[in-house]
C-alpha positions in Angstrom: -14.1 22.5 31.9 -11.8 24.3 29.6 -11.7 25.4 26.0 -8.8 26.3 23.9 -7.9 26.0 20.2 -4.9 24.3 18.8 -3.1 24.1 15.5 -1.8 20.5 15.0 0.6 19.4 12.3 0.6 15.7 11.7 4.1 14.6 10.6 4.3 13.6 6.9 3.8 9.9 6.2 7.5 9.4 5.9 8.1 7.3 9.0 9.6 3.8 8.9 6.6 2.2 7.2 6.1 5.1 4.7 9.8 5.3 3.9 10.1 1.6 3.2 7.1 1.7 1.0 8.4 4.6 -1.0 11.8 2.9 -1.3 10.2 -0.2 -2.7 8.2 1.9 -5.2 11.4 3.7 -6.2 13.2 0.4 -6.8 10.3 -0.9 -8.9 10.2 2.3 -11.0 14.0 2.0 -11.5 13.7 -1.6 -12.5 11.0 -1.1 -15.1 12.8 1.9 -16.5 16.2 0.1 -16.8 14.5 -2.9 -18.5 13.0 -0.4 -21.0 16.5 1.1 -21.5 17.9 -2.4 -22.4 15.1 -3.0 -24.8 15.6 0.4 -26.4 19.2 -0.4 -26.9 18.6 -3.8 -28.5 15.8 -2.5 -30.6 17.8 0.5 -31.7 20.8 -1.6 -32.8 18.5 -4.0 -34.7 16.7 -1.2 -36.5 19.9 0.6 -37.6 21.6 -2.5 -38.8 18.6 -3.6 -40.8 18.1 -0.1 -42.1 21.6 0.2 -43.4 21.5 -3.3 -44.9 18.3 -2.7 -46.9 18.8 1.1 -47.5 15.7 2.2 -45.5 16.2 5.7 -44.2 13.0 5.4 -42.2 14.2 2.3 -40.3 17.5 4.0 -39.6 15.7 7.1 -38.3 13.5 4.9 -36.1 16.6 3.3 -34.7 18.0 6.7 -33.7 14.6 7.4 -32.1 15.0 4.3 -30.0 18.5 5.3 -28.9 17.2 8.7 -27.9 14.7 6.9 -25.6 17.7 5.6 -23.6 18.6 9.2 -22.6 15.0 9.7 -21.5 15.1 6.5 -19.5 18.2 7.6 -17.6 16.5 10.9 -17.0 13.5 9.2 -15.5 15.7 7.1 -13.2 17.4 10.2 -11.9 14.1 12.1 -11.5 12.4 9.2 -9.6 15.5 8.8 -7.4 15.6 12.4 -6.3 11.9 13.1 -6.5 11.1 10.3 -4.0 13.7 11.2 -1.4 12.6 11.9 2.1 11.8 15.5 3.2 14.7 17.6 4.6 15.1 21.0 6.2 15.1 22.8 2.8 12.2 20.7 1.4 9.9 20.0 4.3 7.1 18.7 1.9 9.5 16.4 0.1 10.8 16.5 -3.5 7.8 15.4 -5.4 7.8 18.5 -7.7 11.0 17.1 -9.3 8.8 14.4 -10.8 6.3 17.1 -11.9 9.0 19.1 -13.7 10.4 16.0 -15.3 6.9 15.1 -16.5 6.6 18.6 -18.1 9.9 18.0 -19.8 8.7 14.6 -21.1 5.5 16.1 -22.3 7.5 18.7 -24.2 9.6 15.9 -25.8 6.5 14.1 -26.9 5.2 17.2 -28.6 8.6 17.8 -30.2 8.7 14.2 -31.5 5.1 14.4 -32.7 5.9 17.6 -34.6 9.0 16.1 -36.2 7.1 13.0 -37.3 4.3 15.0 -38.8 6.5 17.6 -40.5 8.8 15.0 -42.1 5.9 12.9 -43.2 4.1 15.9 -44.8 7.2 16.6 -46.7 7.5 13.1 -48.0 3.8 13.0 -48.9 4.1 16.2 -50.9 7.3 15.3 -52.6 6.3 11.8 -53.4 9.7 10.5 -52.2 10.1 6.9 -53.5 10.8 4.1 -51.0 12.7 1.0 -52.2 11.3 -2.5 -51.4 12.9 -3.4 -48.1 12.4 -7.2 -48.1 10.7 -9.5 -45.6 13.7 -9.5 -43.1 13.4 -5.7 -42.5 9.7 -6.0 -42.1 10.1 -8.8 -39.6 12.6 -6.8 -37.5 10.2 -3.8 -37.5 7.4 -6.2 -36.3 9.5 -7.6 -33.5 10.6 -4.1 -32.4 6.9 -3.1 -32.4 6.0 -6.0 -30.1 8.9 -5.2 -27.8 8.0 -1.5 -27.4 4.3 -2.2 -26.9 5.2 -4.7 -24.2 7.4 -2.3 -22.3 4.7 0.4 -22.7 2.1 -1.8 -21.0 4.5 -3.0 -18.3 5.7 0.5 -17.5 2.1 1.9 -17.5 1.0 -0.9 -15.1 3.9 -0.1 -12.7 3.3 3.7 -13.0 -0.3 3.3 -11.9 0.7 0.9 -9.1 3.3 3.3 -7.6 1.2 6.4 -8.6 3.9 8.1 -10.6 2.9 10.5 -13.4 6.5 10.7 -14.5 6.7 6.9 -15.1 3.3 7.1 -16.9 4.7 9.8 -19.1 7.7 7.6 -19.9 5.4 4.8 -20.7 3.6 7.0 -23.3 7.0 8.0 -24.6 7.6 4.3 -25.2 4.2 4.1 -26.9 5.2 7.0 -29.2 8.2 4.9 -30.2 6.0 1.9 -30.9 3.6 4.1 -32.9 6.5 5.5 -35.0 7.5 1.9 -35.6 4.0 1.2 -36.8 4.5 4.0 -39.2 7.8 2.5 -40.4 6.2 -0.9 -40.6 3.3 0.4 -42.7 5.8 2.2 -44.9 7.9 -0.9 -45.3 4.9 -3.1 -46.2 3.5 -0.4 -48.6 6.9 0.0 -50.2 7.1 -3.8 -50.6 3.9 -3.7 -52.6 4.6 -0.4 -54.4 2.3 1.9 -52.4 4.8 4.2 -50.6 2.5 7.2 -49.9 0.7 5.3 -47.1 3.8 5.6 -45.0 3.6 9.4 -44.9 -0.1 9.5 -44.3 0.1 7.1 -41.4 3.0 9.0 -39.9 0.9 12.2 -39.9 -1.9 10.5 -38.0 0.6 9.0 -35.5 2.2 12.5 -35.0 -1.2 13.9 -34.0 -1.8 11.1 -31.5 1.6 11.5 -29.9 1.1 15.3 -29.7 -2.2 14.8 -27.9 -0.6 12.6 -25.2 2.2 15.2 -24.8 -0.3 18.0 -24.5 -2.3 16.1 -21.8 0.8 15.5 -19.8 1.8 19.2 -20.1 -1.7 20.3 -19.0 -1.9 18.0 -16.0 1.6 18.8 -14.7 1.1 22.6 -15.1 -2.1 22.3 -13.1 -0.1 20.6 -10.3 2.5 23.3 -10.4 -0.1 26.0 -9.7 -1.5 23.9 -6.7 -4.8 22.9 -8.3 -7.0 21.0 -5.9 -8.1 17.4 -6.2 -11.3 16.7 -8.0 -14.5 17.8 -6.2 -15.7 14.3 -5.6 -12.5 13.4 -3.7 -12.7 16.5 -1.6 -16.3 15.8 -0.8 -15.4 12.3 0.3 -12.6 13.7 2.5 -15.1 16.1 4.1 -17.6 13.3 4.7 -15.0 11.0 6.3 -13.8 13.8 8.6 -17.4 14.8 9.7 -18.2 11.2 10.6 -15.6 11.2 13.4 -17.3 11.4 16.8 -17.4 14.9 18.3 -16.6 16.6 15.0 -19.2 19.3 14.7 -18.1 20.4 11.2 -15.3 20.8 8.7 -14.4 23.9 6.6 -11.5 25.4 4.7 -10.5 21.9 3.4 -7.7 22.5 0.9 -5.7 20.0 -1.2 -2.8 20.0 -3.6 -0.5 17.5 -5.2 3.3 17.2 -4.9 4.3 14.6 -7.4 2.7 11.4 -6.5 1.8 12.7 -3.0 -1.2 14.7 -1.8 -1.1 17.4 0.9 -4.2 18.3 2.9 -5.1 21.0 5.4 -8.5 21.6 7.0 -10.3 23.2 9.9 -12.1 20.9 12.3 -14.9 22.3 14.6 -15.1 20.5 17.9 -17.2 21.1 21.1 -16.1 24.5 22.4 -15.2 23.5 26.0 -13.2 20.3 25.5 -9.6 20.2 26.6 -6.8 21.0 24.3 -5.6 17.4 24.4 -9.0 15.9 23.7 -9.5 18.3 20.7 -6.0 17.4 19.5 -6.9 13.7 19.7 -10.1 14.2 17.8 -8.0 15.8 15.0 -5.6 12.9 15.1 -8.5 10.5 14.6 -9.7 12.5 11.6 -6.2 12.3 10.2 -6.0 8.5 10.7 -9.3 7.9 8.9 -8.4 10.1 6.0 -5.0 8.4 5.6 -6.7 5.0 5.6 -9.1 6.1 2.9 -6.4 8.0 0.9 -3.0 6.3 1.1 -1.5 9.0 -1.1 -1.9 11.5 1.7 1.7 12.4 2.7 0.9 15.4 4.9 -2.3 16.3 6.9 -2.5 19.6 8.7 -5.5 20.3 10.9 -6.6 23.4 12.7 -8.9 23.0 15.7 -11.8 25.5 15.9 -14.2 25.8 19.0 -16.9 27.3 16.7 -17.6 27.4 13.0 -15.9 30.5 11.6 -16.1 29.6 7.9 -16.5 32.6 5.7 -15.4 35.0 8.4 -12.4 37.3 8.2 -9.2 35.6 9.2 -8.8 36.0 13.0 -5.2 37.1 12.7 -6.3 40.0 10.4 -8.6 41.6 13.0 -8.2 42.9 16.5 -8.5 40.2 19.1 -9.4 40.0 22.8 -6.7 40.2 25.5 -4.6 37.1 26.2 -4.4 35.4 29.6 -1.7 37.5 31.2 -3.5 40.7 30.2 -6.9 39.2 31.2 -5.7 38.4 34.7 -4.2 41.8 35.1 -7.4 43.6 34.0 -9.6 41.3 36.1 -7.4 41.9 39.1 -7.9 45.6 38.7 -11.7 45.2 38.5 -12.1 42.4 41.1 -9.3 43.2 43.5 -11.7 44.2 46.3 -13.8 41.0 46.0 -13.0 38.1 48.4 -14.2 35.6 45.8 -11.4 36.7 43.4 -8.8 36.0 46.1 -10.3 32.7 47.0 -9.7 31.3 43.5 -7.5 28.2 43.0 -7.7 28.1 39.2 -9.0 30.1 36.3 -10.3 29.1 32.9 -10.7 31.3 29.8 -12.8 30.3 26.9 -12.6 32.5 23.7 -16.0 32.2 22.1 -18.1 34.5 19.9 -15.6 37.3 20.1 -15.7 37.3 23.9 -13.9 35.7 26.8 -15.9 33.4 29.1 -14.3 33.3 32.6 -14.6 30.3 35.0 -13.3 30.6 38.5 -12.5 27.6 40.6 -12.7 28.0 44.4 -12.2 25.5 47.3 -14.7 27.4 49.5 -16.8 30.5 49.4 -15.9 33.5 51.4 -17.8 33.8 54.8 -21.3 35.2 54.4 -21.5 34.6 50.5 -23.3 32.1 48.4 -22.6 31.3 44.7 -25.3 33.7 43.4 -24.1 36.6 45.5 -20.5 36.0 44.5 -21.3 35.7 40.8 -23.5 38.9 40.9 -20.6 40.8 42.6 -18.2 39.7 39.8 -20.7 40.6 37.0 -21.3 44.0 38.5 -17.6 44.8 38.9 -16.8 43.7 35.3 -19.8 45.5 33.7 -17.5 47.9 31.9 -15.5 45.1 30.3 -17.4 44.5 27.1 -15.2 41.6 26.1 -16.1 39.6 29.2 -18.7 37.0 28.3 -20.2 34.3 30.5 -19.0 34.2 34.2 -19.0 30.9 36.1 -17.9 29.9 39.6 -17.0 26.3 40.3 -17.1 25.2 44.0 -15.0 22.3 45.0 -11.4 20.9 44.7 -9.3 22.5 42.0 -8.8 21.0 38.6 -5.5 19.6 39.6 
């Protein structure tokens, strides 16, 4: 029997299957973003042309807003491209934080847009700025633009949730902010057509507040990710439950999670029977990792630490004095047991570090003449009585472990 602990790092889920999946997700994100850019361009041109023709400053401004969305779309394409690249030597956990930073930027843009809409609308409301009747054509163009922006919002949001991209979700809401600003313009155009121009400014203030709330939510969620906030408690409890259901897992502790863009990183300590082999303990950890990855496909990296006993809540082992390692143990035991025939008859030696002591197991092919197992074990215990770090002593008679 033998007992050792092992740290085991499972490689990130960026092998051939993982890489092809991420590549497909990146292509889908690029496609929906570029489609949105084309729609933004067409909608922007239509708004500006109609605005200039009917003399609507609001429609012209909304057209400029649509053109600004094109720059955001290109930014999203670049961020998803670099943010979903494979890990490298300088970024072993991948580049997911690029998407997080880009989401922060988009959230800030939404708040800026919301403030601009609300500020301009409050000014128009207070000043009572007259709005000329635009005509049915301009109202129709605004309606078509609204439908186009709402469609790209829903399409982008659906793809964002499918590929698990908060950045793409942020861009979807940016498209929704453009749609909402078009609603404001449309309300203003209709109101101006019937002579009630003040409704445009009032509706714009409400829309500004709504867009600002979306931007604030994106800023909050992204900032939580940057400071390595854990996954929700129910998800962590489910991870713990899955790990503890694996055969021969005696417990799980120090389970920690964090997000890197659309990926999740997990590390945990797994308690296994104390005298299993290193390879068996490692394979138990591998099985825990496999089951967790099946249940949580977003897991990109799983690091597990094998423990022979539950040390949760104790001081980190590396921060306190430890017992001697094998080379020192053999030297010290040789000094204590040098005169004992059973020590020289050994063919193998096992050390088990348990409960702050070292259990020693000797393997012998045959006992020295005139000794039985009890006599040999008693002689070893007596000679090692001054070694307070020596725990259980065992002698195994028979062929060596091989």
